[in-house]
Jmol script that loads the backbone (N, CA, C; Angstrom):
load data "model"
ATOM      1  N   MET A   1     -25.588  21.198  -4.273  1.00  0.00           N
ATOM      2  CA  MET A   1     -27.324  21.183  -4.552  1.00  0.00           C
ATOM      3  C   MET A   1     -27.171  22.222  -4.792  1.00  0.00           C
ATOM      4  N   GLY A   2     -29.055  22.150  -5.490  1.00  0.00           N
ATOM      5  CA  GLY A   2     -29.231  23.582  -6.885  1.00  0.00           C
ATOM      6  C   GLY A   2     -30.987  23.386  -6.103  1.00  0.00           C
ATOM      7  N   GLU A   3     -30.997  24.887  -6.470  1.00  0.00           N
ATOM      8  CA  GLU A   3     -32.456  24.993  -5.671  1.00  0.00           C
ATOM      9  C   GLU A   3     -33.182  25.496  -7.306  1.00  0.00           C
ATOM     10  N   GLU A   4     -34.663  25.682  -6.342  1.00  0.00           N
ATOM     11  CA  GLU A   4     -35.931  25.834  -7.487  1.00  0.00           C
ATOM     12  C   GLU A   4     -36.658  27.394  -7.040  1.00  0.00           C
ATOM     13  N   ARG A   5     -37.149  27.854  -7.203  1.00  0.00           N
ATOM     14  CA  ARG A   5     -37.492  29.104  -5.981  1.00  0.00           C
ATOM     15  C   ARG A   5     -39.242  29.424  -7.536  1.00  0.00           C
ATOM     16  N   PHE A   6     -40.469  29.792  -6.538  1.00  0.00           N
ATOM     17  CA  PHE A   6     -40.954  30.472  -7.373  1.00  0.00           C
ATOM     18  C   PHE A   6     -40.682  31.533  -7.591  1.00  0.00           C
ATOM     19  N   LYS A   7     -41.298  32.558  -8.539  1.00  0.00           N
ATOM     20  CA  LYS A   7     -41.539  34.239  -8.507  1.00  0.00           C
ATOM     21  C   LYS A   7     -40.591  35.466  -7.500  1.00  0.00           C
ATOM     22  N   ASP A   8     -41.665  34.842  -6.758  1.00  0.00           N
ATOM     23  CA  ASP A   8     -41.452  36.061  -4.903  1.00  0.00           C
ATOM     24  C   ASP A   8     -40.452  35.247  -4.492  1.00  0.00           C
ATOM     25  N   GLY A   9     -39.618  34.311  -4.992  1.00  0.00           N
ATOM     26  CA  GLY A   9     -38.438  33.589  -4.541  1.00  0.00           C
ATOM     27  C   GLY A   9     -38.251  32.522  -3.164  1.00  0.00           C
ATOM     28  N   LYS A  10     -39.492  31.966  -2.536  1.00  0.00           N
ATOM     29  CA  LYS A  10     -39.784  31.585  -2.274  1.00  0.00           C
ATOM     30  C   LYS A  10     -39.414  29.912  -2.903  1.00  0.00           C
ATOM     31  N   LEU A  11     -38.614  28.662  -1.791  1.00  0.00           N
ATOM     32  CA  LEU A  11     -38.001  27.210  -2.881  1.00  0.00           C
ATOM     33  C   LEU A  11     -38.987  26.786  -2.899  1.00  0.00           C
ATOM     34  N   SER A  12     -38.963  26.119  -4.343  1.00  0.00           N
ATOM     35  CA  SER A  12     -40.068  25.542  -4.935  1.00  0.00           C
ATOM     36  C   SER A  12     -39.985  23.889  -5.067  1.00  0.00           C
ATOM     37  N   GLY A  13     -37.927  24.021  -5.506  1.00  0.00           N
ATOM     38  CA  GLY A  13     -37.768  22.635  -4.654  1.00  0.00           C
ATOM     39  C   GLY A  13     -36.393  22.450  -4.871  1.00  0.00           C
ATOM     40  N   GLU A  14     -35.816  21.510  -4.624  1.00  0.00           N
ATOM     41  CA  GLU A  14     -34.104  21.386  -4.495  1.00  0.00           C
ATOM     42  C   GLU A  14     -34.147  19.766  -4.533  1.00  0.00           C
ATOM     43  N   GLY A  15     -33.208  20.217  -5.066  1.00  0.00           N
ATOM     44  CA  GLY A  15     -32.752  18.429  -5.772  1.00  0.00           C
ATOM     45  C   GLY A  15     -30.597  19.133  -6.099  1.00  0.00           C
ATOM     46  N   GLU A  16     -30.854  18.147  -6.874  1.00  0.00           N
ATOM     47  CA  GLU A  16     -29.034  17.892  -7.579  1.00  0.00           C
ATOM     48  C   GLU A  16     -29.335  17.563  -8.731  1.00  0.00           C
ATOM     49  N   TYR A  17     -28.472  18.649 -10.163  1.00  0.00           N
ATOM     50  CA  TYR A  17     -28.437  18.462 -10.971  1.00  0.00           C
ATOM     51  C   TYR A  17     -27.269  18.481 -11.727  1.00  0.00           C
ATOM     52  N   ALA A  18     -26.960  17.705 -12.982  1.00  0.00           N
ATOM     53  CA  ALA A  18     -25.622  16.781 -13.538  1.00  0.00           C
ATOM     54  C   ALA A  18     -26.604  17.276 -14.705  1.00  0.00           C
ATOM     55  N   ASP A  19     -25.577  17.679 -15.288  1.00  0.00           N
ATOM     56  CA  ASP A  19     -25.503  17.713 -16.920  1.00  0.00           C
ATOM     57  C   ASP A  19     -26.644  18.452 -16.939  1.00  0.00           C
ATOM     58  N   GLY A  20     -26.685  19.524 -16.421  1.00  0.00           N
ATOM     59  CA  GLY A  20     -28.320  20.623 -16.731  1.00  0.00           C
ATOM     60  C   GLY A  20     -29.791  20.154 -16.489  1.00  0.00           C
ATOM     61  N   GLU A  21     -29.138  18.730 -15.459  1.00  0.00           N
ATOM     62  CA  GLU A  21     -30.817  18.337 -15.320  1.00  0.00           C
ATOM     63  C   GLU A  21     -30.798  17.426 -14.642  1.00  0.00           C
ATOM     64  N   ARG A  22     -31.885  17.521 -13.989  1.00  0.00           N
ATOM     65  CA  ARG A  22     -32.460  16.880 -12.864  1.00  0.00           C
ATOM     66  C   ARG A  22     -31.250  15.706 -12.496  1.00  0.00           C
ATOM     67  N   GLN A  23     -31.253  15.388 -11.206  1.00  0.00           N
ATOM     68  CA  GLN A  23     -30.549  13.609 -10.976  1.00  0.00           C
ATOM     69  C   GLN A  23     -30.177  13.693  -9.357  1.00  0.00           C
ATOM     70  N   GLY A  24     -30.855  12.352  -9.919  1.00  0.00           N
ATOM     71  CA  GLY A  24     -31.482  11.734  -7.424  1.00  0.00           C
ATOM     72  C   GLY A  24     -32.256  12.886  -7.297  1.00  0.00           C
ATOM     73  N   PRO A  25     -32.286  12.975  -5.908  1.00  0.00           N
ATOM     74  CA  PRO A  25     -33.116  12.845  -4.522  1.00  0.00           C
ATOM     75  C   PRO A  25     -33.108  14.827  -4.753  1.00  0.00           C
ATOM     76  N   TRP A  26     -34.765  14.183  -5.196  1.00  0.00           N
ATOM     77  CA  TRP A  26     -35.778  15.801  -5.172  1.00  0.00           C
ATOM     78  C   TRP A  26     -36.805  15.856  -4.114  1.00  0.00           C
ATOM     79  N   THR A  27     -36.951  17.356  -3.870  1.00  0.00           N
ATOM     80  CA  THR A  27     -38.230  17.535  -3.276  1.00  0.00           C
ATOM     81  C   THR A  27     -38.817  18.440  -3.649  1.00  0.00           C
ATOM     82  N   PHE A  28     -39.734  18.779  -3.890  1.00  0.00           N
ATOM     83  CA  PHE A  28     -40.482  19.630  -4.190  1.00  0.00           C
ATOM     84  C   PHE A  28     -41.696  20.449  -3.318  1.00  0.00           C
ATOM     85  N   TYR A  29     -42.342  21.722  -3.012  1.00  0.00           N
ATOM     86  CA  TYR A  29     -42.567  22.177  -2.181  1.00  0.00           C
ATOM     87  C   TYR A  29     -43.995  23.131  -2.694  1.00  0.00           C
ATOM     88  N   PHE A  30     -44.809  22.916  -1.826  1.00  0.00           N
ATOM     89  CA  PHE A  30     -45.615  24.386  -1.481  1.00  0.00           C
ATOM     90  C   PHE A  30     -45.682  25.757  -0.846  1.00  0.00           C
ATOM     91  N   ARG A  31     -46.480  26.777  -2.505  1.00  0.00           N
ATOM     92  CA  ARG A  31     -45.325  28.052  -1.165  1.00  0.00           C
ATOM     93  C   ARG A  31     -45.872  27.857   0.312  1.00  0.00           C
ATOM     94  N   ASN A  32     -46.952  27.221   0.824  1.00  0.00           N
ATOM     95  CA  ASN A  32     -46.752  26.877   2.538  1.00  0.00           C
ATOM     96  C   ASN A  32     -45.403  26.676   3.162  1.00  0.00           C
ATOM     97  N   GLY A  33     -44.573  25.945   2.259  1.00  0.00           N
ATOM     98  CA  GLY A  33     -43.486  25.614   3.081  1.00  0.00           C
ATOM     99  C   GLY A  33     -43.453  23.843   2.795  1.00  0.00           C
ATOM    100  N   ARG A  34     -44.951  23.480   2.635  1.00  0.00           N
ATOM    101  CA  ARG A  34     -45.382  22.024   2.408  1.00  0.00           C
ATOM    102  C   ARG A  34     -44.386  21.513   1.914  1.00  0.00           C
ATOM    103  N   VAL A  35     -44.273  20.511   2.091  1.00  0.00           N
ATOM    104  CA  VAL A  35     -43.780  19.316   0.972  1.00  0.00           C
ATOM    105  C   VAL A  35     -44.542  18.877   0.013  1.00  0.00           C
ATOM    106  N   LYS A  36     -45.077  19.270  -1.409  1.00  0.00           N
ATOM    107  CA  LYS A  36     -45.625  18.892  -2.750  1.00  0.00           C
ATOM    108  C   LYS A  36     -45.095  17.121  -3.309  1.00  0.00           C
ATOM    109  N   ALA A  37     -44.010  17.034  -3.142  1.00  0.00           N
ATOM    110  CA  ALA A  37     -44.217  15.993  -3.459  1.00  0.00           C
ATOM    111  C   ALA A  37     -42.560  15.379  -3.327  1.00  0.00           C
ATOM    112  N   GLN A  38     -41.969  14.216  -3.587  1.00  0.00           N
ATOM    113  CA  GLN A  38     -40.401  13.274  -3.351  1.00  0.00           C
ATOM    114  C   GLN A  38     -40.392  12.856  -4.592  1.00  0.00           C
ATOM    115  N   GLY A  39     -39.150  12.739  -4.998  1.00  0.00           N
ATOM    116  CA  GLY A  39     -38.932  10.770  -5.656  1.00  0.00           C
ATOM    117  C   GLY A  39     -37.065  12.275  -6.427  1.00  0.00           C
ATOM    118  N   VAL A  40     -37.384  10.832  -7.368  1.00  0.00           N
ATOM    119  CA  VAL A  40     -35.732  10.533  -7.638  1.00  0.00           C
ATOM    120  C   VAL A  40     -35.870  10.374 -10.059  1.00  0.00           C
ATOM    121  N   TYR A  41     -35.291  12.025  -9.844  1.00  0.00           N
ATOM    122  CA  TYR A  41     -34.226  12.026 -11.310  1.00  0.00           C
ATOM    123  C   TYR A  41     -33.190  11.025 -12.011  1.00  0.00           C
ATOM    124  N   GLU A  42     -33.531  10.372 -13.139  1.00  0.00           N
ATOM    125  CA  GLU A  42     -32.924   9.677 -13.763  1.00  0.00           C
ATOM    126  C   GLU A  42     -32.213  10.759 -14.335  1.00  0.00           C
ATOM    127  N   ALA A  43     -30.747  11.112 -14.931  1.00  0.00           N
ATOM    128  CA  ALA A  43     -31.104  12.327 -16.746  1.00  0.00           C
ATOM    129  C   ALA A  43     -32.468  12.736 -16.705  1.00  0.00           C
ATOM    130  N   GLY A  44     -32.613  13.676 -15.846  1.00  0.00           N
ATOM    131  CA  GLY A  44     -34.188  14.703 -15.776  1.00  0.00           C
ATOM    132  C   GLY A  44     -35.198  14.658 -16.286  1.00  0.00           C
ATOM    133  N   GLN A  45     -35.472  12.701 -15.932  1.00  0.00           N
ATOM    134  CA  GLN A  45     -36.121  12.016 -16.113  1.00  0.00           C
ATOM    135  C   GLN A  45     -37.217  11.067 -15.141  1.00  0.00           C
ATOM    136  N   LEU A  46     -38.709  11.007 -14.736  1.00  0.00           N
ATOM    137  CA  LEU A  46     -38.725  10.454 -13.283  1.00  0.00           C
ATOM    138  C   LEU A  46     -38.971   9.304 -12.903  1.00  0.00           C
ATOM    139  N   GLU A  47     -38.228   8.916 -11.655  1.00  0.00           N
ATOM    140  CA  GLU A  47     -36.910   7.142 -12.094  1.00  0.00           C
ATOM    141  C   GLU A  47     -37.649   6.807 -10.353  1.00  0.00           C
ATOM    142  N   GLY A  48     -38.318   5.831 -10.547  1.00  0.00           N
ATOM    143  CA  GLY A  48     -38.618   5.188  -8.712  1.00  0.00           C
ATOM    144  C   GLY A  48     -39.434   5.799  -8.542  1.00  0.00           C
ATOM    145  N   HIS A  49     -39.377   5.451  -7.169  1.00  0.00           N
ATOM    146  CA  HIS A  49     -41.073   5.787  -6.030  1.00  0.00           C
ATOM    147  C   HIS A  49     -40.862   7.506  -5.922  1.00  0.00           C
ATOM    148  N   TRP A  50     -42.333   7.571  -6.231  1.00  0.00           N
ATOM    149  CA  TRP A  50     -42.864   8.908  -6.049  1.00  0.00           C
ATOM    150  C   TRP A  50     -43.156   9.230  -5.234  1.00  0.00           C
ATOM    151  N   VAL A  51     -43.833  10.292  -4.302  1.00  0.00           N
ATOM    152  CA  VAL A  51     -45.217   9.900  -3.500  1.00  0.00           C
ATOM    153  C   VAL A  51     -45.370  12.074  -3.642  1.00  0.00           C
ATOM    154  N   TRP A  52     -46.521  12.244  -3.564  1.00  0.00           N
ATOM    155  CA  TRP A  52     -47.103  13.572  -3.937  1.00  0.00           C
ATOM    156  C   TRP A  52     -48.326  13.931  -2.653  1.00  0.00           C
ATOM    157  N   HIS A  53     -48.074  15.481  -1.887  1.00  0.00           N
ATOM    158  CA  HIS A  53     -49.600  15.652  -0.637  1.00  0.00           C
ATOM    159  C   HIS A  53     -49.701  15.957  -0.961  1.00  0.00           C
ATOM    160  N   ARG A  54     -51.445  16.642  -0.891  1.00  0.00           N
ATOM    161  CA  ARG A  54     -51.588  17.614  -0.726  1.00  0.00           C
ATOM    162  C   ARG A  54     -51.474  18.763  -0.392  1.00  0.00           C
ATOM    163  N   GLU A  55     -52.010  20.049  -0.674  1.00  0.00           N
ATOM    164  CA  GLU A  55     -51.151  21.604  -0.128  1.00  0.00           C
ATOM    165  C   GLU A  55     -51.985  21.636   1.764  1.00  0.00           C
ATOM    166  N   GLY A  56     -52.760  21.251   1.835  1.00  0.00           N
ATOM    167  CA  GLY A  56     -53.588  21.018   3.747  1.00  0.00           C
ATOM    168  C   GLY A  56     -52.991  19.681   3.900  1.00  0.00           C
ATOM    169  N   GLY A  57     -52.050  18.640   3.731  1.00  0.00           N
ATOM    170  CA  GLY A  57     -52.633  17.744   4.206  1.00  0.00           C
ATOM    171  C   GLY A  57     -52.218  16.671   3.861  1.00  0.00           C
ATOM    172  N   GLY A  58     -51.561  15.571   3.986  1.00  0.00           N
ATOM    173  CA  GLY A  58     -52.272  14.385   3.786  1.00  0.00           C
ATOM    174  C   GLY A  58     -51.463  13.917   2.071  1.00  0.00           C
ATOM    175  N   GLN A  59     -51.802  12.470   1.758  1.00  0.00           N
ATOM    176  CA  GLN A  59     -51.465  12.452   1.108  1.00  0.00           C
ATOM    177  C   GLN A  59     -52.021  12.526  -0.627  1.00  0.00           C
ATOM    178  N   LEU A  60     -51.696  12.479  -1.220  1.00  0.00           N
ATOM    179  CA  LEU A  60     -52.231  12.526  -2.947  1.00  0.00           C
ATOM    180  C   LEU A  60     -52.592  11.745  -3.655  1.00  0.00           C
ATOM    181  N   GLN A  61     -50.591  11.372  -3.925  1.00  0.00           N
ATOM    182  CA  GLN A  61     -50.973   9.828  -4.515  1.00  0.00           C
ATOM    183  C   GLN A  61     -48.921   9.345  -4.443  1.00  0.00           C
ATOM    184  N   GLU A  62     -48.979   8.010  -4.739  1.00  0.00           N
ATOM    185  CA  GLU A  62     -47.782   7.547  -4.901  1.00  0.00           C
ATOM    186  C   GLU A  62     -47.979   6.664  -6.342  1.00  0.00           C
ATOM    187  N   GLY A  63     -46.764   6.371  -6.330  1.00  0.00           N
ATOM    188  CA  GLY A  63     -46.054   5.040  -7.555  1.00  0.00           C
ATOM    189  C   GLY A  63     -44.817   5.501  -8.729  1.00  0.00           C
ATOM    190  N   ALA A  64     -44.772   5.175  -8.718  1.00  0.00           N
ATOM    191  CA  ALA A  64     -43.655   4.259 -10.071  1.00  0.00           C
ATOM    192  C   ALA A  64     -43.124   5.147 -10.790  1.00  0.00           C
ATOM    193  N   PHE A  65     -41.609   5.369 -11.332  1.00  0.00           N
ATOM    194  CA  PHE A  65     -41.951   5.478 -12.946  1.00  0.00           C
ATOM    195  C   PHE A  65     -40.005   4.202 -13.234  1.00  0.00           C
ATOM    196  N   ALA A  66     -41.070   4.475 -13.995  1.00  0.00           N
ATOM    197  CA  ALA A  66     -39.766   3.677 -14.995  1.00  0.00           C
ATOM    198  C   ALA A  66     -39.480   4.479 -16.638  1.00  0.00           C
ATOM    199  N   ASP A  67     -38.442   5.651 -16.081  1.00  0.00           N
ATOM    200  CA  ASP A  67     -37.763   5.828 -17.593  1.00  0.00           C
ATOM    201  C   ASP A  67     -38.709   6.796 -18.096  1.00  0.00           C
ATOM    202  N   GLY A  68     -38.571   7.477 -17.344  1.00  0.00           N
ATOM    203  CA  GLY A  68     -39.950   8.818 -17.223  1.00  0.00           C
ATOM    204  C   GLY A  68     -41.561   8.244 -17.087  1.00  0.00           C
ATOM    205  N   GLU A  69     -41.671   7.071 -17.746  1.00  0.00           N
ATOM    206  CA  GLU A  69     -42.988   6.680 -17.593  1.00  0.00           C
ATOM    207  C   GLU A  69     -43.605   5.455 -16.373  1.00  0.00           C
ATOM    208  N   GLN A  70     -45.041   6.661 -16.074  1.00  0.00           N
ATOM    209  CA  GLN A  70     -45.800   5.268 -14.589  1.00  0.00           C
ATOM    210  C   GLN A  70     -45.720   4.004 -14.975  1.00  0.00           C
ATOM    211  N   HIS A  71     -44.653   2.981 -13.789  1.00  0.00           N
ATOM    212  CA  HIS A  71     -44.600   1.893 -14.048  1.00  0.00           C
ATOM    213  C   HIS A  71     -44.350   1.319 -12.880  1.00  0.00           C
ATOM    214  N   GLY A  72     -45.650   0.678 -12.628  1.00  0.00           N
ATOM    215  CA  GLY A  72     -45.681  -0.592 -11.120  1.00  0.00           C
ATOM    216  C   GLY A  72     -47.081   0.217 -10.056  1.00  0.00           C
ATOM    217  N   PRO A  73     -46.935  -0.095  -9.397  1.00  0.00           N
ATOM    218  CA  PRO A  73     -47.950  -0.233  -8.583  1.00  0.00           C
ATOM    219  C   PRO A  73     -47.746   1.563  -7.881  1.00  0.00           C
ATOM    220  N   TRP A  74     -49.601   1.482  -8.123  1.00  0.00           N
ATOM    221  CA  TRP A  74     -49.877   3.183  -7.364  1.00  0.00           C
ATOM    222  C   TRP A  74     -51.112   3.221  -6.405  1.00  0.00           C
ATOM    223  N   ARG A  75     -51.323   5.020  -5.989  1.00  0.00           N
ATOM    224  CA  ARG A  75     -52.592   4.832  -5.328  1.00  0.00           C
ATOM    225  C   ARG A  75     -52.896   6.175  -5.064  1.00  0.00           C
ATOM    226  N   ARG A  76     -53.948   6.236  -4.909  1.00  0.00           N
ATOM    227  CA  ARG A  76     -54.309   7.685  -5.015  1.00  0.00           C
ATOM    228  C   ARG A  76     -55.123   7.933  -3.595  1.00  0.00           C
ATOM    229  N   TRP A  77     -55.287   8.992  -3.382  1.00  0.00           N
ATOM    230  CA  TRP A  77     -56.173   9.425  -1.740  1.00  0.00           C
ATOM    231  C   TRP A  77     -57.057  10.361  -2.070  1.00  0.00           C
ATOM    232  N   HIS A  78     -58.339  10.616  -1.157  1.00  0.00           N
ATOM    233  CA  HIS A  78     -59.423  11.535  -1.249  1.00  0.00           C
ATOM    234  C   HIS A  78     -58.924  12.045  -0.481  1.00  0.00           C
ATOM    235  N   SER A  79     -59.225  13.340  -0.067  1.00  0.00           N
ATOM    236  CA  SER A  79     -59.083  14.149   0.823  1.00  0.00           C
ATOM    237  C   SER A  79     -59.054  14.064   1.971  1.00  0.00           C
ATOM    238  N   ASN A  80     -60.391  13.387   1.957  1.00  0.00           N
ATOM    239  CA  ASN A  80     -60.552  12.579   3.671  1.00  0.00           C
ATOM    240  C   ASN A  80     -59.228  12.111   3.709  1.00  0.00           C
ATOM    241  N   GLY A  81     -58.207  10.991   3.620  1.00  0.00           N
ATOM    242  CA  GLY A  81     -56.996  10.100   3.395  1.00  0.00           C
ATOM    243  C   GLY A  81     -57.415   8.686   3.664  1.00  0.00           C
ATOM    244  N   ASN A  82     -58.948   8.854   3.265  1.00  0.00           N
ATOM    245  CA  ASN A  82     -59.350   6.975   3.041  1.00  0.00           C
ATOM    246  C   ASN A  82     -59.138   7.050   1.189  1.00  0.00           C
ATOM    247  N   LEU A  83     -57.933   5.795   1.137  1.00  0.00           N
ATOM    248  CA  LEU A  83     -58.550   4.853  -0.375  1.00  0.00           C
ATOM    249  C   LEU A  83     -58.549   5.256  -1.953  1.00  0.00           C
ATOM    250  N   LEU A  84     -58.781   6.464  -2.891  1.00  0.00           N
ATOM    251  CA  LEU A  84     -59.452   6.433  -3.971  1.00  0.00           C
ATOM    252  C   LEU A  84     -59.245   5.038  -5.192  1.00  0.00           C
ATOM    253  N   ASP A  85     -58.506   5.066  -5.041  1.00  0.00           N
ATOM    254  CA  ASP A  85     -58.358   3.523  -6.880  1.00  0.00           C
ATOM    255  C   ASP A  85     -56.175   3.284  -6.545  1.00  0.00           C
ATOM    256  N   GLU A  86     -56.533   1.682  -6.565  1.00  0.00           N
ATOM    257  CA  GLU A  86     -55.032   1.684  -6.505  1.00  0.00           C
ATOM    258  C   GLU A  86     -54.746   0.856  -7.777  1.00  0.00           C
ATOM    259  N   GLY A  87     -54.076   0.269  -8.016  1.00  0.00           N
ATOM    260  CA  GLY A  87     -53.629  -0.008  -9.283  1.00  0.00           C
ATOM    261  C   GLY A  87     -52.472  -0.821 -10.164  1.00  0.00           C
ATOM    262  N   SER A  88     -51.682  -0.751 -11.454  1.00  0.00           N
ATOM    263  CA  SER A  88     -50.749  -1.666 -11.524  1.00  0.00           C
ATOM    264  C   SER A  88     -50.537   0.177 -12.810  1.00  0.00           C
ATOM    265  N   TYR A  89     -49.245   0.496 -13.043  1.00  0.00           N
ATOM    266  CA  TYR A  89     -49.180   0.906 -14.779  1.00  0.00           C
ATOM    267  C   TYR A  89     -48.224  -0.172 -15.021  1.00  0.00           C
ATOM    268  N   ALA A  90     -47.574  -0.152 -16.845  1.00  0.00           N
ATOM    269  CA  ALA A  90     -46.637  -0.800 -17.255  1.00  0.00           C
ATOM    270  C   ALA A  90     -46.724   0.408 -18.484  1.00  0.00           C
ATOM    271  N   HIS A  91     -45.318   1.130 -18.187  1.00  0.00           N
ATOM    272  CA  HIS A  91     -45.113   1.257 -19.269  1.00  0.00           C
ATOM    273  C   HIS A  91     -46.031   2.248 -19.889  1.00  0.00           C
ATOM    274  N   GLY A  92     -46.686   3.146 -18.581  1.00  0.00           N
ATOM    275  CA  GLY A  92     -47.433   4.868 -18.663  1.00  0.00           C
ATOM    276  C   GLY A  92     -48.963   4.243 -18.734  1.00  0.00           C
ATOM    277  N   LYS A  93     -49.332   2.485 -19.259  1.00  0.00           N
ATOM    278  CA  LYS A  93     -50.782   3.025 -19.362  1.00  0.00           C
ATOM    279  C   LYS A  93     -51.007   1.790 -17.924  1.00  0.00           C
ATOM    280  N   LYS A  94     -52.783   2.145 -17.987  1.00  0.00           N
ATOM    281  CA  LYS A  94     -52.822   1.677 -16.468  1.00  0.00           C
ATOM    282  C   LYS A  94     -53.008  -0.231 -17.179  1.00  0.00           C
ATOM    283  N   THR A  95     -52.443  -1.316 -16.015  1.00  0.00           N
ATOM    284  CA  THR A  95     -52.828  -2.434 -16.452  1.00  0.00           C
ATOM    285  C   THR A  95     -53.257  -3.047 -15.387  1.00  0.00           C
ATOM    286  N   GLY A  96     -53.941  -4.310 -15.668  1.00  0.00           N
ATOM    287  CA  GLY A  96     -54.822  -5.074 -14.596  1.00  0.00           C
ATOM    288  C   GLY A  96     -56.103  -4.575 -13.677  1.00  0.00           C
ATOM    289  N   GLU A  97     -56.374  -5.222 -12.864  1.00  0.00           N
ATOM    290  CA  GLU A  97     -57.030  -4.329 -12.122  1.00  0.00           C
ATOM    291  C   GLU A  97     -56.633  -3.812 -11.522  1.00  0.00           C
ATOM    292  N   TRP A  98     -57.233  -2.991 -11.484  1.00  0.00           N
ATOM    293  CA  TRP A  98     -57.774  -1.010 -10.741  1.00  0.00           C
ATOM    294  C   TRP A  98     -59.017  -1.765  -9.547  1.00  0.00           C
ATOM    295  N   VAL A  99     -58.764  -1.122  -8.611  1.00  0.00           N
ATOM    296  CA  VAL A  99     -59.494  -1.110  -7.205  1.00  0.00           C
ATOM    297  C   VAL A  99     -59.964   0.264  -7.676  1.00  0.00           C
ATOM    298  N   THR A 100     -61.643   0.867  -7.509  1.00  0.00           N
ATOM    299  CA  THR A 100     -61.697   2.114  -6.876  1.00  0.00           C
ATOM    300  C   THR A 100     -62.648   2.171  -5.712  1.00  0.00           C
ATOM    301  N   TYR A 101     -62.545   3.562  -4.769  1.00  0.00           N
ATOM    302  CA  TYR A 101     -63.188   2.881  -3.017  1.00  0.00           C
ATOM    303  C   TYR A 101     -63.969   4.365  -3.108  1.00  0.00           C
ATOM    304  N   ASP A 102     -65.376   4.843  -2.667  1.00  0.00           N
ATOM    305  CA  ASP A 102     -66.166   5.773  -2.084  1.00  0.00           C
ATOM    306  C   ASP A 102     -65.059   6.940  -1.461  1.00  0.00           C
ATOM    307  N   LYS A 103     -65.968   7.762  -0.722  1.00  0.00           N
ATOM    308  CA  LYS A 103     -64.926   8.246  -0.095  1.00  0.00           C
ATOM    309  C   LYS A 103     -64.726   7.975   1.320  1.00  0.00           C
ATOM    310  N   ASP A 104     -66.080   6.659   1.603  1.00  0.00           N
ATOM    311  CA  ASP A 104     -66.494   6.242   3.266  1.00  0.00           C
ATOM    312  C   ASP A 104     -64.889   4.565   2.558  1.00  0.00           C
ATOM    313  N   GLY A 105     -64.110   4.406   1.528  1.00  0.00           N
ATOM    314  CA  GLY A 105     -63.545   3.760   2.137  1.00  0.00           C
ATOM    315  C   GLY A 105     -64.115   2.218   1.423  1.00  0.00           C
ATOM    316  N   ASN A 106     -64.971   1.990   0.851  1.00  0.00           N
ATOM    317  CA  ASN A 106     -65.514   1.428   0.567  1.00  0.00           C
ATOM    318  C   ASN A 106     -65.732   1.021  -0.874  1.00  0.00           C
ATOM    319  N   GLU A 107     -65.092  -0.438  -1.853  1.00  0.00           N
ATOM    320  CA  GLU A 107     -65.342  -0.616  -3.149  1.00  0.00           C
ATOM    321  C   GLU A 107     -66.035  -0.139  -3.571  1.00  0.00           C
ATOM    322  N   SER A 108     -66.016   0.551  -4.957  1.00  0.00           N
ATOM    323  CA  SER A 108     -66.523   1.168  -5.801  1.00  0.00           C
ATOM    324  C   SER A 108     -66.660   0.559  -7.133  1.00  0.00           C
ATOM    325  N   LYS A 109     -65.626  -0.100  -7.355  1.00  0.00           N
ATOM    326  CA  LYS A 109     -65.758  -0.241  -9.322  1.00  0.00           C
ATOM    327  C   LYS A 109     -64.447  -1.087  -9.178  1.00  0.00           C
ATOM    328  N   ARG A 110     -64.078  -1.894  -9.619  1.00  0.00           N
ATOM    329  CA  ARG A 110     -63.390  -3.033 -10.604  1.00  0.00           C
ATOM    330  C   ARG A 110     -62.887  -2.785 -11.904  1.00  0.00           C
ATOM    331  N   THR A 111     -61.754  -2.128 -12.548  1.00  0.00           N
ATOM    332  CA  THR A 111     -62.082  -2.287 -14.115  1.00  0.00           C
ATOM    333  C   THR A 111     -60.208  -3.143 -13.788  1.00  0.00           C
ATOM    334  N   ASN A 112     -60.636  -3.660 -14.848  1.00  0.00           N
ATOM    335  CA  ASN A 112     -59.476  -4.153 -16.147  1.00  0.00           C
ATOM    336  C   ASN A 112     -59.048  -4.146 -16.655  1.00  0.00           C
ATOM    337  N   HIS A 113     -57.808  -4.116 -16.859  1.00  0.00           N
ATOM    338  CA  HIS A 113     -56.946  -3.393 -18.276  1.00  0.00           C
ATOM    339  C   HIS A 113     -56.132  -3.725 -18.604  1.00  0.00           C
ATOM    340  N   ARG A 114     -56.187  -3.566 -20.352  1.00  0.00           N
ATOM    341  CA  ARG A 114     -55.409  -4.754 -20.632  1.00  0.00           C
ATOM    342  C   ARG A 114     -53.502  -4.057 -20.977  1.00  0.00           C
TER     343      ARG A 114
END
end "model"
wireframe off; spacefill off
backbone 0.3
color backbone group
């Protein structure tokens, strides 16, 4: 198990390395010790499903990667926990319909991406 640390010595990330690159499951932390992000690396690139959290608690965003690019469904949340937006990426670019919501959870916008 490999570890990465902040300058003050607190744990900032932990996971495996292969050939000097991040490989397999990794977890990253805020300085306060809470989980910042979790996901998988493949040959040093983000791969598969990832989840990010807010420093004060609650989810920030989640989505998938393929070959280091955003690819597949994505969702982000407002700081109050309500959904901010959702849609899909194809090879790093927004695609299809994206729906945006206000902080109260009401739909505020629909956008179609090609």
